[in-house]
MDTraj code that builds the backbone (N, CA, C; nanometers):
import mdtraj as md
import numpy as np

residues = "MET ARG LYS THR LEU ALA LEU GLY LEU GLY LEU ALA ALA PHE ALA ALA VAL GLY ALA ALA VAL ALA ALA ILE GLY PRO THR GLY PRO GLY GLN ILE TYR THR TYR TYR ASP ASP ASN GLY ALA VAL VAL GLY ARG SER SER ILE HIS CYS ASP GLY THR PRO GLU ALA TRP GLY LYS PHE THR LYS ASN TYR ASP VAL GLY TYR TYR LEU CYS ASP PRO GLU PRO".split()
xyz = np.array([
    [2.1651, -2.4546, -0.7747],
    [2.1804, -2.3998, -0.6454],
    [2.1832, -2.2460, -0.6545],
    [2.2586, -2.1910, -0.7474],
    [2.2695, -2.0456, -0.7610],
    [2.1330, -1.9875, -0.8023],
    [2.0589, -2.0560, -0.8917],
    [1.9311, -2.0077, -0.9301],
    [1.8348, -2.0000, -0.8089],
    [1.8371, -2.1032, -0.7266],
    [1.7532, -2.1078, -0.6088],
    [1.7861, -1.9961, -0.5139],
    [1.9155, -1.9748, -0.4915],
    [1.9569, -1.8664, -0.4054],
    [1.9194, -1.7314, -0.4615],
    [1.9368, -1.7123, -0.5865],
    [1.8997, -1.5831, -0.6541],
    [1.7472, -1.5628, -0.6445],
    [1.6737, -1.6659, -0.6672],
    [1.5275, -1.6559, -0.6587],
    [1.4813, -1.6248, -0.5161],
    [1.5440, -1.6878, -0.4203],
    [1.5126, -1.6621, -0.2770],
    [1.5444, -1.5211, -0.2411],
    [1.6619, -1.4717, -0.2811],
    [1.6979, -1.3313, -0.2480],
    [1.6050, -1.2376, -0.3217],
    [1.5666, -1.2678, -0.4424],
    [1.4745, -1.1793, -0.5144],
    [1.3378, -1.1709, -0.4500],
    [1.2866, -1.2845, -0.4072],
    [1.1585, -1.2849, -0.3367],
    [1.1667, -1.2121, -0.2025],
    [1.2761, -1.2308, -0.1329],
    [1.2928, -1.1579, -0.0057],
    [1.2965, -1.0061, -0.0259],
    [1.3661, -0.9627, -0.1302],
    [1.3741, -0.8208, -0.1588],
    [1.2375, -0.7647, -0.1985],
    [1.1582, -0.8456, -0.2792],
    [1.0246, -0.8052, -0.3152],
    [0.9339, -0.7912, -0.1933],
    [0.9439, -0.8840, -0.0985],
    [0.8660, -0.8803, 0.0230],
    [0.9025, -0.7588, 0.1092],
    [1.0323, -0.7280, 0.1130],
    [1.0744, -0.6135, 0.1904],
    [1.0221, -0.4870, 0.1367],
    [1.0247, -0.4710, 0.0020],
    [0.9702, -0.3537, -0.0629],
    [0.8211, -0.3433, -0.0374],
    [0.7494, -0.4550, -0.0465],
    [0.6082, -0.4538, -0.0213],
    [0.5771, -0.4105, 0.1205],
    [0.6539, -0.4566, 0.2151],
    [0.6301, -0.4177, 0.3546],
    [0.6587, -0.2723, 0.3760],
    [0.7656, -0.2193, 0.3087],
    [0.7949, -0.0758, 0.3230],
    [0.6882, 0.0096, 0.2615],
    [0.6322, -0.0303, 0.1499],
    [0.5244, 0.0429, 0.0881],
    [0.4010, 0.0416, 0.1790],
    [0.3719, -0.0703, 0.2395],
    [0.2546, -0.0746, 0.3288],
    [0.2745, 0.0165, 0.4461],
    [0.3950, 0.0250, 0.5021],
    [0.4225, 0.1147, 0.6139],
    [0.4092, 0.2592, 0.5695],
    [0.4506, 0.2890, 0.4494],
    [0.4488, 0.4250, 0.4006],
    [0.3069, 0.4666, 0.3651],
    [0.2336, 0.3831, 0.3009],
    [0.1019, 0.4160, 0.2527],
    [0.1109, 0.4789, 0.1167],
    [0.0030, 0.5528, 0.0786],
    [-0.0014, 0.6064, -0.0552],
    [0.1079, 0.7136, -0.0766],
    [0.1582, 0.7190, -0.2014],
    [0.2696, 0.8082, -0.2248],
    [0.2314, 0.9177, -0.3299],
    [0.1133, 0.9144, -0.3815],
    [0.0717, 1.0195, -0.4776],
    [-0.0811, 1.0230, -0.4907],
    [-0.1278, 1.1298, -0.5536],
    [-0.2738, 1.1455, -0.5742],
    [-0.3335, 1.0210, -0.6429],
    [-0.4493, 0.9858, -0.5995],
    [-0.5185, 0.8753, -0.6632],
    [-0.4942, 0.7399, -0.6015],
    [-0.4177, 0.7354, -0.4931],
    [-0.3937, 0.6076, -0.4257],
    [-0.4723, 0.5984, -0.2943],
    [-0.5190, 0.4763, -0.2667],
    [-0.5937, 0.4560, -0.1378],
    [-0.5516, 0.3171, -0.0853],
    [-0.5198, 0.3133, 0.0415],
    [-0.4860, 0.1885, 0.1132],
    [-0.5960, 0.1571, 0.2092],
    [-0.6493, 0.0403, 0.2092],
    [-0.7508, -0.0042, 0.3082],
    [-0.6897, -0.1131, 0.3921],
    [-0.6956, -0.0968, 0.5249],
    [-0.6287, -0.1943, 0.6137],
    [-0.7362, -0.2804, 0.6861],
    [-0.7033, -0.4064, 0.7044],
    [-0.7962, -0.5038, 0.7618],
    [-0.7371, -0.5737, 0.8843],
    [-0.8250, -0.6153, 0.9785],
    [-0.7746, -0.6975, 1.0875],
    [-0.7691, -0.8447, 1.0431],
    [-0.7350, -0.9343, 1.1337],
    [-0.7198, -1.0756, 1.0991],
    [-0.8525, -1.1415, 1.0537],
    [-0.9670, -1.0786, 1.0932],
    [-1.0943, -1.1293, 1.0548],
    [-1.1534, -1.0713, 0.9270],
    [-1.0782, -0.9783, 0.8696],
    [-1.1217, -0.9191, 0.7410],
    [-1.2031, -0.7931, 0.7554],
    [-1.2185, -0.7441, 0.8766],
    [-1.2914, -0.6177, 0.8971],
    [-1.1998, -0.5029, 0.8702],
    [-1.2598, -0.3981, 0.8095],
    [-1.1807, -0.2722, 0.7813],
    [-1.1517, -0.2055, 0.9139],
    [-1.0223, -0.1772, 0.9362],
    [-0.9787, -0.1085, 1.0608],
    [-0.9059, 0.0232, 1.0340],
    [-0.8825, 0.0564, 0.9055],
    [-0.8137, 0.1811, 0.8734],
    [-0.8074, 0.2065, 0.7264],
    [-0.7807, 0.3316, 0.6918],
    [-0.7709, 0.3699, 0.5565],
    [-0.6755, 0.4914, 0.5476],
    [-0.5997, 0.4966, 0.4418],
    [-0.5172, 0.6132, 0.4133],
    [-0.5208, 0.6395, 0.2613],
    [-0.5245, 0.7668, 0.2261],
    [-0.5309, 0.8042, 0.0834],
    [-0.4748, 0.9420, 0.0635],
    [-0.4488, 0.9702, -0.0607],
    [-0.4161, 1.1040, -0.1025],
    [-0.5169, 1.1434, -0.2076],
    [-0.5954, 1.2492, -0.1752],
    [-0.6937, 1.2949, -0.2684],
    [-0.6311, 1.3595, -0.3923],
    [-0.7135, 1.3805, -0.4940],
    [-0.6628, 1.4337, -0.6199],
    [-0.6024, 1.5750, -0.6030],
    [-0.6463, 1.6509, -0.5041],
    [-0.5925, 1.7834, -0.4834],
    [-0.4658, 1.7771, -0.3963],
    [-0.4231, 1.6555, -0.3624],
    [-0.2963, 1.6414, -0.2890],
    [-0.3098, 1.6323, -0.1380],
    [-0.4318, 1.6531, -0.0846],
    [-0.4511, 1.6431, 0.0611],
    [-0.4556, 1.4996, 0.1045],
    [-0.3810, 1.4707, 0.2102],
    [-0.3818, 1.3354, 0.2630],
    [-0.4982, 1.3135, 0.3600],
    [-0.5411, 1.1928, 0.3738],
    [-0.6456, 1.1560, 0.4703],
    [-0.6049, 1.0193, 0.5288],
    [-0.6178, 1.0036, 0.6571],
    [-0.5855, 0.8778, 0.7243],
    [-0.6690, 0.8654, 0.8476],
    [-0.7130, 0.7417, 0.8723],
    [-0.7833, 0.7131, 1.0010],
    [-0.7654, 0.5667, 1.0348],
    [-0.7862, 0.5380, 1.1594],
    [-0.7806, 0.3964, 1.2050],
    [-0.6449, 0.3423, 1.2291],
    [-0.6396, 0.2110, 1.2276],
    [-0.5151, 0.1356, 1.2528],
    [-0.4586, 0.0838, 1.1213],
    [-0.3279, 0.0916, 1.1095],
    [-0.2580, 0.0433, 0.9878],
    [-0.2019, -0.0994, 1.0246],
    [-0.2337, -0.1959, 0.9424],
    [-0.1947, -0.3353, 0.9655],
    [-0.1172, -0.3923, 0.8479],
    [-0.0690, -0.5135, 0.8627],
    [-0.0015, -0.5836, 0.7546],
    [-0.0979, -0.6342, 0.6474],
    [-0.2267, -0.6436, 0.6803],
    [-0.3262, -0.6889, 0.5868],
    [-0.3930, -0.5691, 0.5233],
    [-0.3674, -0.5489, 0.3921],
    [-0.4147, -0.4261, 0.3274],
    [-0.4442, -0.4554, 0.1795],
    [-0.5203, -0.3666, 0.1175],
    [-0.5416, -0.3635, -0.0256],
    [-0.5021, -0.2266, -0.0736],
    [-0.4488, -0.2233, -0.1940],
    [-0.4097, -0.0933, -0.2564],
    [-0.5086, -0.0702, -0.3700],
    [-0.5649, 0.0502, -0.3742],
    [-0.6559, 0.0851, -0.4799],
    [-0.6089, 0.2135, -0.5457],
    [-0.6590, 0.2349, -0.6658],
    [-0.6231, 0.3584, -0.7391],
    [-0.7473, 0.4161, -0.7996],
    [-0.7536, 0.5419, -0.8145],
    [-0.8615, 0.6078, -0.8855],
    [-0.8028, 0.7159, -0.9721],
    [-0.8769, 0.7524, -1.0797],
    [-0.8257, 0.8509, -1.1744],
    [-0.8548, 0.9928, -1.1263],
    [-0.7579, 1.0753, -1.1384],
    [-0.7746, 1.2194, -1.1081],
    [-0.7820, 1.2916, -1.2417],
    [-0.8911, 1.3670, -1.2572],
    [-0.9079, 1.4468, -1.3785],
    [-0.8061, 1.5581, -1.3838],
    [-0.7469, 1.5822, -1.4963],
    [-0.6516, 1.6955, -1.5088],
    [-0.7223, 1.8289, -1.4922],
    [-0.6493, 1.9260, -1.4427],
    [-0.7051, 2.0605, -1.4291],
    [-0.7403, 2.1141, -1.5687],
    [-0.8552, 2.1780, -1.5773],
    [-0.8979, 2.2337, -1.7089],
    [-0.8120, 2.3491, -1.7596],
])
top = md.Topology()
chain = top.add_chain()
for i, resn in enumerate(residues, 1):
    res = top.add_residue(resn, chain, resSeq=i)
    for name in ("N", "CA", "C"):
        top.add_atom(name, md.element.get_by_symbol(name[0]), res)
traj = md.Trajectory(xyz[None], top)
């Protein structure tokens, strides 16, 4: 019983963190969030470019993918 309760609370906490991250969007250079509608069409995107400038457009939804790209270090 205790293991089931602990597992349930752990999964709920994980889901809450995931939802918070989705609402926040990217938190550092090299991250990109792509948002989809219920049919799978892209409806928005947010990212932080390697130089630190943010970019966002469209609608932010609960359906999203998180991507990463490498930023080359300054020479």
